[in-house]
MMTF fields as JSON, N, C-alpha, C and O atoms, coordinates in Angstrom:
{
  "mmtfVersion": "1.0.0",
  "mmtfProducer": "UNKNOWN",
  "numBonds": 479,
  "numAtoms": 480,
  "numGroups": 120,
  "numChains": 1,
  "numModels": 1,
  "chainsPerModel": [1],
  "groupsPerChain": [120],
  "chainIdList": ["A"],
  "bondAtomList": [4, 2, 8, 6, 12, 10, 16, 14, 20, 18, 24, 22, 28, 26, 32, 30, 36, 34, 40, 38, 44, 42, 48, 46, 52, 50, 56, 54, 60, 58, 64, 62, 68, 66, 72, 70, 76, 74, 80, 78, 84, 82, 88, 86, 92, 90, 96, 94, 100, 98, 104, 102, 108, 106, 112, 110, 116, 114, 120, 118, 124, 122, 128, 126, 132, 130, 136, 134, 140, 138, 144, 142, 148, 146, 152, 150, 156, 154, 160, 158, 164, 162, 168, 166, 172, 170, 176, 174, 180, 178, 184, 182, 188, 186, 192, 190, 196, 194, 200, 198, 204, 202, 208, 206, 212, 210, 216, 214, 220, 218, 224, 222, 228, 226, 232, 230, 236, 234, 240, 238, 244, 242, 248, 246, 252, 250, 256, 254, 260, 258, 264, 262, 268, 266, 272, 270, 276, 274, 280, 278, 284, 282, 288, 286, 292, 290, 296, 294, 300, 298, 304, 302, 308, 306, 312, 310, 316, 314, 320, 318, 324, 322, 328, 326, 332, 330, 336, 334, 340, 338, 344, 342, 348, 346, 352, 350, 356, 354, 360, 358, 364, 362, 368, 366, 372, 370, 376, 374, 380, 378, 384, 382, 388, 386, 392, 390, 396, 394, 400, 398, 404, 402, 408, 406, 412, 410, 416, 414, 420, 418, 424, 422, 428, 426, 432, 430, 436, 434, 440, 438, 444, 442, 448, 446, 452, 450, 456, 454, 460, 458, 464, 462, 468, 466, 472, 470, 476, 474],
  "bondOrderList": [1, 1, 1, 1, 1, 1, 1, 1, 1, 1, 1, 1, 1, 1, 1, 1, 1, 1, 1, 1, 1, 1, 1, 1, 1, 1, 1, 1, 1, 1, 1, 1, 1, 1, 1, 1, 1, 1, 1, 1, 1, 1, 1, 1, 1, 1, 1, 1, 1, 1, 1, 1, 1, 1, 1, 1, 1, 1, 1, 1, 1, 1, 1, 1, 1, 1, 1, 1, 1, 1, 1, 1, 1, 1, 1, 1, 1, 1, 1, 1, 1, 1, 1, 1, 1, 1, 1, 1, 1, 1, 1, 1, 1, 1, 1, 1, 1, 1, 1, 1, 1, 1, 1, 1, 1, 1, 1, 1, 1, 1, 1, 1, 1, 1, 1, 1, 1, 1, 1],
  "groupList": [{"groupName": "MET", "atomNameList": ["N", "CA", "C", "O"], "elementList": ["N", "C", "C", "O"], "formalChargeList": [0, 0, 0, 0], "bondAtomList": [1, 0, 2, 1, 3, 2], "bondOrderList": [1, 1, 2], "singleLetterCode": "M", "chemCompType": "L-PEPTIDE LINKING"}, {"groupName": "THR", "atomNameList": ["N", "CA", "C", "O"], "elementList": ["N", "C", "C", "O"], "formalChargeList": [0, 0, 0, 0], "bondAtomList": [1, 0, 2, 1, 3, 2], "bondOrderList": [1, 1, 2], "singleLetterCode": "T", "chemCompType": "L-PEPTIDE LINKING"}, {"groupName": "ASN", "atomNameList": ["N", "CA", "C", "O"], "elementList": ["N", "C", "C", "O"], "formalChargeList": [0, 0, 0, 0], "bondAtomList": [1, 0, 2, 1, 3, 2], "bondOrderList": [1, 1, 2], "singleLetterCode": "N", "chemCompType": "L-PEPTIDE LINKING"}, {"groupName": "HIS", "atomNameList": ["N", "CA", "C", "O"], "elementList": ["N", "C", "C", "O"], "formalChargeList": [0, 0, 0, 0], "bondAtomList": [1, 0, 2, 1, 3, 2], "bondOrderList": [1, 1, 2], "singleLetterCode": "H", "chemCompType": "L-PEPTIDE LINKING"}, {"groupName": "ARG", "atomNameList": ["N", "CA", "C", "O"], "elementList": ["N", "C", "C", "O"], "formalChargeList": [0, 0, 0, 0], "bondAtomList": [1, 0, 2, 1, 3, 2], "bondOrderList": [1, 1, 2], "singleLetterCode": "R", "chemCompType": "L-PEPTIDE LINKING"}, {"groupName": "LEU", "atomNameList": ["N", "CA", "C", "O"], "elementList": ["N", "C", "C", "O"], "formalChargeList": [0, 0, 0, 0], "bondAtomList": [1, 0, 2, 1, 3, 2], "bondOrderList": [1, 1, 2], "singleLetterCode": "L", "chemCompType": "L-PEPTIDE LINKING"}, {"groupName": "GLN", "atomNameList": ["N", "CA", "C", "O"], "elementList": ["N", "C", "C", "O"], "formalChargeList": [0, 0, 0, 0], "bondAtomList": [1, 0, 2, 1, 3, 2], "bondOrderList": [1, 1, 2], "singleLetterCode": "Q", "chemCompType": "L-PEPTIDE LINKING"}, {"groupName": "ALA", "atomNameList": ["N", "CA", "C", "O"], "elementList": ["N", "C", "C", "O"], "formalChargeList": [0, 0, 0, 0], "bondAtomList": [1, 0, 2, 1, 3, 2], "bondOrderList": [1, 1, 2], "singleLetterCode": "A", "chemCompType": "L-PEPTIDE LINKING"}, {"groupName": "GLU", "atomNameList": ["N", "CA", "C", "O"], "elementList": ["N", "C", "C", "O"], "formalChargeList": [0, 0, 0, 0], "bondAtomList": [1, 0, 2, 1, 3, 2], "bondOrderList": [1, 1, 2], "singleLetterCode": "E", "chemCompType": "L-PEPTIDE LINKING"}, {"groupName": "VAL", "atomNameList": ["N", "CA", "C", "O"], "elementList": ["N", "C", "C", "O"], "formalChargeList": [0, 0, 0, 0], "bondAtomList": [1, 0, 2, 1, 3, 2], "bondOrderList": [1, 1, 2], "singleLetterCode": "V", "chemCompType": "L-PEPTIDE LINKING"}, {"groupName": "PHE", "atomNameList": ["N", "CA", "C", "O"], "elementList": ["N", "C", "C", "O"], "formalChargeList": [0, 0, 0, 0], "bondAtomList": [1, 0, 2, 1, 3, 2], "bondOrderList": [1, 1, 2], "singleLetterCode": "F", "chemCompType": "L-PEPTIDE LINKING"}, {"groupName": "GLY", "atomNameList": ["N", "CA", "C", "O"], "elementList": ["N", "C", "C", "O"], "formalChargeList": [0, 0, 0, 0], "bondAtomList": [1, 0, 2, 1, 3, 2], "bondOrderList": [1, 1, 2], "singleLetterCode": "G", "chemCompType": "PEPTIDE LINKING"}, {"groupName": "ASP", "atomNameList": ["N", "CA", "C", "O"], "elementList": ["N", "C", "C", "O"], "formalChargeList": [0, 0, 0, 0], "bondAtomList": [1, 0, 2, 1, 3, 2], "bondOrderList": [1, 1, 2], "singleLetterCode": "D", "chemCompType": "L-PEPTIDE LINKING"}, {"groupName": "PRO", "atomNameList": ["N", "CA", "C", "O"], "elementList": ["N", "C", "C", "O"], "formalChargeList": [0, 0, 0, 0], "bondAtomList": [1, 0, 2, 1, 3, 2], "bondOrderList": [1, 1, 2], "singleLetterCode": "P", "chemCompType": "L-PEPTIDE LINKING"}, {"groupName": "LYS", "atomNameList": ["N", "CA", "C", "O"], "elementList": ["N", "C", "C", "O"], "formalChargeList": [0, 0, 0, 0], "bondAtomList": [1, 0, 2, 1, 3, 2], "bondOrderList": [1, 1, 2], "singleLetterCode": "K", "chemCompType": "L-PEPTIDE LINKING"}, {"groupName": "TRP", "atomNameList": ["N", "CA", "C", "O"], "elementList": ["N", "C", "C", "O"], "formalChargeList": [0, 0, 0, 0], "bondAtomList": [1, 0, 2, 1, 3, 2], "bondOrderList": [1, 1, 2], "singleLetterCode": "W", "chemCompType": "L-PEPTIDE LINKING"}, {"groupName": "CYS", "atomNameList": ["N", "CA", "C", "O"], "elementList": ["N", "C", "C", "O"], "formalChargeList": [0, 0, 0, 0], "bondAtomList": [1, 0, 2, 1, 3, 2], "bondOrderList": [1, 1, 2], "singleLetterCode": "C", "chemCompType": "L-PEPTIDE LINKING"}, {"groupName": "SER", "atomNameList": ["N", "CA", "C", "O"], "elementList": ["N", "C", "C", "O"], "formalChargeList": [0, 0, 0, 0], "bondAtomList": [1, 0, 2, 1, 3, 2], "bondOrderList": [1, 1, 2], "singleLetterCode": "S", "chemCompType": "L-PEPTIDE LINKING"}, {"groupName": "ILE", "atomNameList": ["N", "CA", "C", "O"], "elementList": ["N", "C", "C", "O"], "formalChargeList": [0, 0, 0, 0], "bondAtomList": [1, 0, 2, 1, 3, 2], "bondOrderList": [1, 1, 2], "singleLetterCode": "I", "chemCompType": "L-PEPTIDE LINKING"}, {"groupName": "TYR", "atomNameList": ["N", "CA", "C", "O"], "elementList": ["N", "C", "C", "O"], "formalChargeList": [0, 0, 0, 0], "bondAtomList": [1, 0, 2, 1, 3, 2], "bondOrderList": [1, 1, 2], "singleLetterCode": "Y", "chemCompType": "L-PEPTIDE LINKING"}],
  "groupTypeList": [0, 1, 2, 3, 4, 4, 5, 1, 6, 7, 8, 5, 9, 1, 8, 7, 1, 8, 4, 10, 11, 2, 12, 13, 0, 14, 15, 7, 10, 5, 16, 13, 1, 16, 11, 12, 1, 7, 1, 11, 7, 12, 10, 4, 8, 7, 5, 7, 7, 4, 13, 4, 14, 3, 13, 2, 11, 17, 12, 9, 7, 7, 17, 12, 9, 5, 11, 6, 8, 16, 18, 11, 4, 1, 5, 11, 7, 5, 12, 14, 4, 6, 1, 19, 17, 11, 4, 11, 16, 12, 15, 7, 7, 19, 11, 5, 10, 11, 11, 13, 15, 1, 9, 12, 5, 13, 12, 11, 3, 1, 18, 3, 17, 10, 13, 5, 7, 13, 7, 17],
  "groupIdList": [1, 2, 3, 4, 5, 6, 7, 8, 9, 10, 11, 12, 13, 14, 15, 16, 17, 18, 19, 20, 21, 22, 23, 24, 25, 26, 27, 28, 29, 30, 31, 32, 33, 34, 35, 36, 37, 38, 39, 40, 41, 42, 43, 44, 45, 46, 47, 48, 49, 50, 51, 52, 53, 54, 55, 56, 57, 58, 59, 60, 61, 62, 63, 64, 65, 66, 67, 68, 69, 70, 71, 72, 73, 74, 75, 76, 77, 78, 79, 80, 81, 82, 83, 84, 85, 86, 87, 88, 89, 90, 91, 92, 93, 94, 95, 96, 97, 98, 99, 100, 101, 102, 103, 104, 105, 106, 107, 108, 109, 110, 111, 112, 113, 114, 115, 116, 117, 118, 119, 120],
  "secStructList": [7, 7, 7, 7, 3, 3, 3, 3, 2, 2, 2, 2, 2, 2, 2, 2, 2, 2, 2, 2, 7, 1, 7, 4, 4, 4, 7, 3, 3, 3, 7, 6, 6, 6, 7, 7, 3, 3, 3, 2, 2, 2, 2, 2, 2, 2, 2, 2, 2, 1, 7, 7, 5, 7, 6, 6, 1, 1, 5, 7, 7, 1, 6, 6, 6, 6, 6, 6, 1, 7, 2, 2, 2, 2, 2, 6, 1, 1, 7, 6, 6, 1, 7, 7, 7, 1, 1, 1, 7, 7, 7, 7, 6, 6, 1, 1, 1, 7, 7, 1, 3, 3, 3, 3, 7, 6, 6, 1, 7, 3, 3, 7, 7, 7, 7, 5, 7, 7, 7, 7],
  "xCoordList": [0.641, 0.041, 0.891, 2.099, 0.172, 1.197, 1.285, 0.332, 1.98, 2.039, 0.805, 0.534, 0.302, -0.787, -0.414, 0.508, -0.734, -0.314, -1.858, -2.82, -1.621, -2.17, -1.605, -1.006, -2.529, -2.786, -3.572, -4.704, -3.163, -4.236, -3.966, -2.854, -5.235, -5.95, -4.916, -4.47, -4.457, -3.383, -2.206, -1.632, -1.741, -0.617, -0.54, 0.582, -1.343, -1.8, -1.64, -0.972, -2.636, -1.733, -1.056, -1.33, -0.087, 1.039, 2.085, 2.693, 2.18, 3.183, 2.349, 3.071, 1.085, 0.704, 1.576, 2.661, 1.437, 2.213, 3.667, 4.387, 3.923, 5.599, 5.96, 7.095, 5.442, 5.671, 5.175, 6.045, 4.153, 4.029, 3.795, 3.697, 3.62, 3.357, 1.515, 0.701, 1.345, 0.026, -1.629, -2.821, -0.752, -1.909, -2.471, -1.916, -3.481, -3.945, -3.848, -2.955, -4.434, -5.186, -3.311, -3.049, -2.564, -1.309, -1.04, 0.095, -1.729, -1.138, -1.515, -2.646, -0.627, -0.919, -0.631, 0.212, -1.542, -1.846, -1.711, -1.879, -1.248, -0.862, -1.233, -0.821, -2.821, -3.682, -2.578, -1.586, -3.306, -1.755, -2.732, -2.83, -3.301, -3.776, -2.801, -1.791, -3.092, -2.668, -1.052, -0.284, -1.163, -0.088, 0.039, 1.031, -1.264, -1.43, -0.973, -1.162, -0.355, -0.812, -1.602, -1.469, -2.553, -3.475, -3.285, -3.079, -3.216, -3.568, -4.862, -5.675, -5.076, -5.948, -6.668, -7.819, -5.38, -5.98, -6.856, -7.702, -6.142, -6.353, -7.542, -8.231, -7.759, -9.656, -10.09, -10.728, -9.9, -10.9, -11.367, -12.327, -10.405, -9.966, -11.244, -12.283, -10.426, -11.656, -12.773, -13.484, -13.51, -14.772, -15.564, -16.727, -14.773, -15.44, -15.679, -16.878, -14.818, -15.168, -16.353, -17.089, -16.423, -17.63, -18.068, -17.938, -18.741, -19.058, -20.163, -21.007, -19.841, -20.598, -21.333, -21.097, -22.387, -23.549, -23.322, -23.156, -23.275, -23.21, -25.009, -25.797, -25.067, -26.411, -27.313, -28.264, -27.168, -27.918, -27.635, -27.292, -27.546, -27.707, -26.48, -26.48, -25.508, -24.613, -23.564, -23.247, -23.316, -22.192, -20.66, -19.995, -20.536, -18.682, -17.851, -17.923, -16.72, -15.836, -14.85, -14.896, -13.518, -12.013, -11.835, -11.44, -11.924, -11.499, -12.401, -11.821, -13.677, -14.236, -13.808, -14.348, -12.393, -12.641, -11.067, -10.474, -10.511, -8.713, -8.662, -9.206, -7.821, -7.016, -7.894, -7.618, -9.37, -10.217, -10.394, -11.129, -9.739, -10.542, -9.276, -8.666, -8.939, -8.828, -9.028, -10.004, -7.997, -8.791, -9.593, -10.625, -9.419, -10.294, -11.441, -12.278, -11.708, -13.568, -13.944, -14.872, -13.33, -13.951, -13.821, -14.316, -13.074, -12.92, -13.72, -13.849, -14.357, -15.018, -14.853, -15.089, -14.447, -13.819, -14.882, -14.976, -15.592, -17.121, -18.172, -19.034, -18.006, -18.709, -19.04, -18.099, -20.031, -20.383, -20.548, -20.805, -20.552, -21.723, -20.211, -20.213, -19.207, -18.37, -16.936, -16.891, -15.498, -14.113, -13.554, -13.507, -13.173, -12.08, -10.799, -10.368, -10.317, -8.939, -7.607, -6.405, -8.883, -8.248, -7.225, -7.17, -6.714, -5.792, -6.085, -7.277, -5.58, -6.566, -6.904, -6.68, -7.355, -8.879, -9.947, -10.401, -10.348, -11.87, -11.927, -12.817, -10.4, -10.519, -10.376, -9.641, -11.15, -11.696, -11.244, -11.601, -10.003, -9.674, -11.18, -11.033, -12.387, -13.415, -13.983, -14.842, -13.644, -13.886, -14.16, -14.443, -14.19, -14.371, -13.22, -13.217, -12.112, -10.293, -10.346, -10.247, -10.492, -9.765, -8.44, -7.776, -7.875, -7.19, -6.175, -6.789, -4.906, -4.112, -3.962, -3.92, -3.949, -4.281, -5.179, -6.3, -5.007, -6.22, -6.203, -5.052, -7.101, -6.777, -7.686, -8.808, -7.587, -8.445, -8.581, -7.792, -9.833, -10.503, -10.623, -11.565, -10.263, -11.138, -12.399, -12.653, -13.21, -14.965, -14.957, -15.878, -13.262, -13.272, -13.497, -12.964, -14.076, -14.407, -12.647, -11.692, -13.101, -11.71, -12.228, -13.188, -11.307, -11.822, -9.995, -8.867, -10.57, -9.739, -8.742, -9.392, -7.593, -7.052, -6.074, -5.753, -5.649, -4.861, -3.117, -3.236, -1.978, -0.545, -0.874, -1.694, 0.587, 0.837, 1.8, 2.362, 2.112, 2.603, 3.726, 3.51, 5.187, 6.206, 6.355, 5.922, 6.91, 7.104, 8.245, 8.602, 8.653, 8.271, 9.495, 9.743],
  "yCoordList": [-0.877, 0.197, 1.073, 0.846, 2.48, 3.345, 4.627, 5.087, 4.759, 5.998, 6.969, 7.199, 7.353, 7.881, 9.378, 9.553, 10.765, 11.983, 12.776, 12.385, 14.177, 15.045, 17.069, 17.91, 16.838, 17.78, 18.548, 18.157, 19.833, 20.334, 20.072, 19.755, 20.24, 20.349, 20.532, 19.805, 21.962, 22.623, 21.676, 21.333, 21.223, 20.944, 19.302, 18.991, 18.648, 18.198, 17.99, 17.034, 19.455, 19.003, 20.062, 20.259, 20.818, 21.458, 19.893, 19.814, 18.88, 17.628, 16.98, 16.068, 16.917, 15.343, 16.641, 16.157, 17.432, 18.318, 18.47, 18.495, 18.574, 18.252, 17.066, 17.067, 16.137, 14.991, 14.33, 13.692, 14.429, 14.072, 14.653, 14.087, 16.218, 17.745, 17.696, 16.85, 18.805, 19.52, 18.178, 18.132, 17.333, 16.694, 15.311, 14.22, 15.769, 15.069, 13.935, 13.285, 13.132, 12.202, 10.965, 9.896, 11.785, 11.209, 11.216, 10.973, 11.399, 11.328, 10.326, 9.927, 9.681, 8.306, 7.957, 8.413, 7.128, 7.286, 5.748, 4.949, 5.403, 3.731, 3.295, 3.547, 2.058, 1.632, 0.955, 0.252, 1.577, 1.143, -0.352, -0.293, -1.408, -2.668, -3.332, -3.935, -3.222, -4.374, -4.168, -4.895, -2.823, -2.091, -1.61, -1.175, -1.838, -1.495, 0.209, 1.053, 0.264, 2.259, 2.71, 2.534, 3.465, 3.979, 4.772, 5.664, 5.04, 6.813, 7.192, 6.346, 8.701, 8.938, 8.21, 7.834, 8.211, 7.461, 5.908, 5.372, 5.549, 4.61, 4.276, 3.437, 5.064, 4.891, 4.943, 3.978, 6.491, 7.071, 5.956, 5.987, 5.061, 3.81, 2.44, 1.864, 2.456, 1.499, 1.682, 0.696, 3.239, 3.884, 3.423, 3.032, 3.568, 3.515, 2.174, 1.937, 1.039, -0.569, -1.301, -2.107, -0.622, -0.239, 0.528, 0.695, 1.263, 2.758, 2.571, 1.708, 3.521, 3.368, 5.106, 6.036, 4.779, 6.249, 6.272, 5.256, 7.639, 8.594, 7.847, 7.354, 8.115, 7.704, 8.558, 8.035, 9.633, 11.108, 10.782, 11.893, 9.776, 9.119, 9.943, 9.569, 11.004, 11.222, 10.135, 9.268, 10.438, 9.545, 9.872, 10.897, 8.646, 8.888, 8.477, 7.304, 9.326, 10.244, 9.494, 8.726, 10.163, 9.572, 10.487, 9.83, 11.313, 12.391, 12.192, 12.424, 11.859, 11.078, 9.953, 9.488, 9.343, 8.159, 8.07, 7.521, 9.009, 8.759, 9.296, 10.248, 8.325, 8.416, 8.368, 8.62, 7.957, 7.704, 5.873, 5.303, 5.181, 4.045, 3.206, 3.858, 1.643, 0.886, 0.495, -0.182, 0.957, 0.441, -0.592, -0.476, -1.764, -3.121, -2.726, -3.587, -1.582, -1.462, -1.25, -1.879, -0.541, 0.066, -1.094, -1.061, -2.027, -3.257, -4.557, -5.447, -4.618, -5.656, -6.706, -7.898, -5.828, -6.382, -7.0, -8.021, -5.683, -5.808, -6.784, -7.12, -7.316, -7.865, -9.065, -9.846, -9.633, -10.87, -11.793, -12.831, -12.057, -12.754, -13.53, -14.676, -12.894, -14.041, -13.348, -12.301, -14.589, -14.738, -13.637, -13.841, -12.592, -10.941, -11.963, -12.736, -11.756, -11.977, -11.013, -11.146, -9.937, -8.702, -7.708, -7.806, -7.051, -5.976, -5.437, -5.144, -5.036, -4.303, -5.006, -6.213, -4.38, -4.685, -4.108, -3.482, -4.475, -3.388, -1.918, -1.1, -2.028, -0.851, 0.371, 0.742, 1.497, 2.799, 3.326, 3.228, 4.44, 5.57, 5.868, 6.006, 5.947, 6.888, 5.813, 6.179, 4.123, 3.098, 3.304, 4.426, 1.931, 2.075, 1.948, 1.576, 2.143, 2.849, 3.446, 3.063, 4.474, 6.04, 5.997, 5.048, 6.853, 7.34, 6.09, 5.357, 5.805, 6.214, 8.755, 9.705, 8.517, 9.972, 11.017, 10.822, 11.847, 12.601, 13.89, 14.048, 14.867, 16.066, 17.039, 16.556, 18.227, 19.363, 19.677, 19.427, 20.289, 20.953, 22.424, 22.643, 23.484, 24.668, 25.177, 26.324, 24.137, 24.357, 23.856, 24.02, 22.954, 23.016, 21.578, 21.085, 20.949, 19.624, 18.68, 18.931, 17.815, 16.848, 15.26, 14.527, 15.175, 13.347, 12.625, 13.069, 11.448, 10.297, 9.99, 10.646, 9.478, 9.511, 8.239, 7.497, 8.196, 7.151, 7.88, 9.049, 7.562, 8.085, 8.442, 7.985, 9.785, 9.545, 8.39, 8.156, 7.734, 6.76, 7.701, 8.838, 7.008, 7.272, 7.81, 7.174, 8.855, 9.576, 8.203, 7.521, 8.006, 6.471, 7.213, 6.514],
  "zCoordList": [-0.411, 0.254, -0.252, -0.323, -0.772, -0.993, 0.5, 1.129, 0.588, 2.055, 1.692, 0.513, 2.42, 2.471, 2.317, 3.114, 1.554, 1.287, 0.984, 0.323, 1.843, 1.257, 1.223, 1.892, -0.387, -1.218, -1.737, -2.024, -1.987, -2.695, -4.079, -4.5, -4.946, -6.493, -7.311, -8.199, -6.78, -7.68, -7.337, -8.37, -6.38, -5.889, -6.867, -7.266, -7.095, -7.683, -8.709, -9.102, -10.009, -10.771, -11.541, -12.724, -10.829, -10.711, -11.002, -12.069, -10.087, -10.193, -11.205, -11.609, -11.939, -12.638, -13.933, -14.255, -14.34, -15.428, -15.584, -16.582, -14.213, -14.188, -14.654, -15.13, -14.683, -14.43, -15.977, -16.57, -16.476, -17.904, -18.88, -19.969, -18.667, -19.29, -19.575, -19.206, -20.269, -19.717, -20.472, -20.17, -21.501, -22.094, -20.434, -20.302, -19.576, -18.719, -19.419, -18.875, -20.655, -21.173, -21.124, -21.675, -20.288, -20.635, -19.06, -18.65, -18.479, -16.374, -16.149, -16.428, -15.58, -14.739, -12.976, -12.203, -12.815, -11.723, -11.652, -12.573, -9.892, -9.953, -8.353, -7.22, -9.343, -8.029, -6.85, -7.041, -5.294, -4.957, -4.219, -2.993, -4.795, -4.519, -5.685, -5.322, -6.958, -7.724, -8.698, -9.328, -8.359, -9.0, -10.616, -11.201, -11.098, -12.476, -12.392, -11.515, -13.604, -13.683, -15.415, -16.626, -14.252, -16.004, -16.37, -15.547, -17.4, -17.798, -18.421, -18.794, -18.549, -18.845, -20.305, -20.528, -21.179, -22.796, -22.735, -23.45, -21.478, -21.199, -21.071, -21.651, -20.189, -19.588, -20.499, -20.921, -21.486, -22.825, -24.004, -24.774, -23.847, -24.775, -23.746, -24.069, -22.551, -22.061, -22.003, -21.809, -22.171, -21.512, -23.209, -23.314, -24.162, -25.069, -25.289, -25.436, -25.375, -25.464, -24.876, -25.445, -22.916, -22.247, -21.746, -20.533, -22.503, -21.853, -20.614, -20.371, -20.101, -18.176, -18.504, -19.275, -17.311, -16.962, -15.77, -15.094, -15.265, -14.118, -13.901, -14.706, -12.312, -11.895, -12.612, -13.193, -12.646, -13.068, -14.539, -14.943, -15.831, -17.024, -18.122, -19.294, -17.713, -18.544, -18.393, -17.579, -19.156, -19.644, -18.678, -18.527, -18.22, -17.424, -18.085, -18.45, -18.492, -18.993, -18.261, -17.3, -19.357, -18.587, -17.435, -16.472, -17.249, -15.988, -15.218, -14.157, -14.883, -13.665, -12.974, -11.969, -13.789, -12.88, -12.533, -11.605, -13.913, -13.493, -11.943, -11.384, -11.521, -10.075, -9.164, -7.991, -9.668, -8.553, -8.676, -7.87, -9.616, -9.689, -10.648, -11.495, -10.416, -10.977, -12.371, -12.694, -13.36, -14.736, -14.674, -15.335, -13.971, -13.891, -13.493, -13.223, -13.383, -12.781, -14.439, -14.945, -15.013, -16.34, -17.539, -18.665, -16.988, -17.945, -17.647, -18.488, -16.141, -16.444, -14.897, -14.702, -14.182, -13.005, -11.726, -11.043, -11.89, -11.081, -11.343, -10.531, -12.819, -13.379, -12.531, -12.674, -11.628, -11.135, -12.124, -11.515, -13.462, -14.092, -14.551, -15.001, -14.406, -14.82, -14.029, -13.384, -14.41, -13.166, -14.114, -15.327, -13.617, -14.159, -14.329, -13.474, -15.647, -14.979, -16.178, -16.409, -16.726, -17.532, -16.379, -15.153, -17.016, -16.212, -15.316, -15.411, -14.24, -13.658, -12.002, -11.909, -10.906, -9.96, -10.228, -11.185, -9.037, -8.693, -7.905, -7.673, -7.598, -6.297, -6.464, -7.379, -5.488, -5.63, -5.123, -3.949, -5.389, -3.929, -2.996, -1.782, -3.488, -2.863, -2.104, -1.302, -2.152, -1.037, -0.2, 0.219, 0.582, 1.857, 2.342, 3.515, 1.814, 2.449, 1.791, 0.625, 2.031, 1.069, 0.652, 1.069, -0.115, -0.727, -1.41, -2.185, -1.243, -0.044, -0.174, 0.608, -1.613, -0.868, -0.719, -1.189, -0.297, -0.036, -1.032, -1.437, -1.563, -2.271, -1.717, -1.564, -1.369, -0.631, -2.323, -3.234, -2.33, -3.316, -3.402, -2.641, -3.838, -3.627, -3.212, -2.843, -3.318, -2.627, -1.122, -0.322, -0.781, 0.685, 0.892, 1.887, 0.254, 0.296, -0.504, -1.24, 0.14, -0.235, -1.046, -0.805, -1.896, -2.48, -2.357, -2.143, -2.614, -2.077, -3.254, -4.068, -4.066, -4.907, -4.959, -4.031, -6.451, -6.048, -6.264, -6.63, -6.157, -5.919, -7.832, -8.628, -7.982, -9.523, -9.693, -8.623, -10.494, -10.711, -11.209, -11.629, -11.107, -11.59, -13.075, -14.036, -13.171, -15.16, -15.339, -14.378, -16.583, -17.131, -18.675, -19.657]
}
């Protein structure tokens, strides 16, 4: 498990930009459970193949889940009708065990996040 860290949203964006560049589709987060590294582009591709909806009916976008969920959740790890053996796992930063990072948002709320992956 990765160590807990608390940072602001601005700090997270700055660090991600310094590490991966300005394109959020290239930003990569590390699942603290299975160790999979997924980028925004990975999620965009996975969501194109397996679209999901929010409870309000709107489409889930890569930016909605990047850093919040392991790619396995999008690729089918939650499908109880089958045994999942694909990439990633079913972990979510907002689940029973939040984090390991806590991000303070400008509006005073906080969210949990996976850590940024090392630069490649």
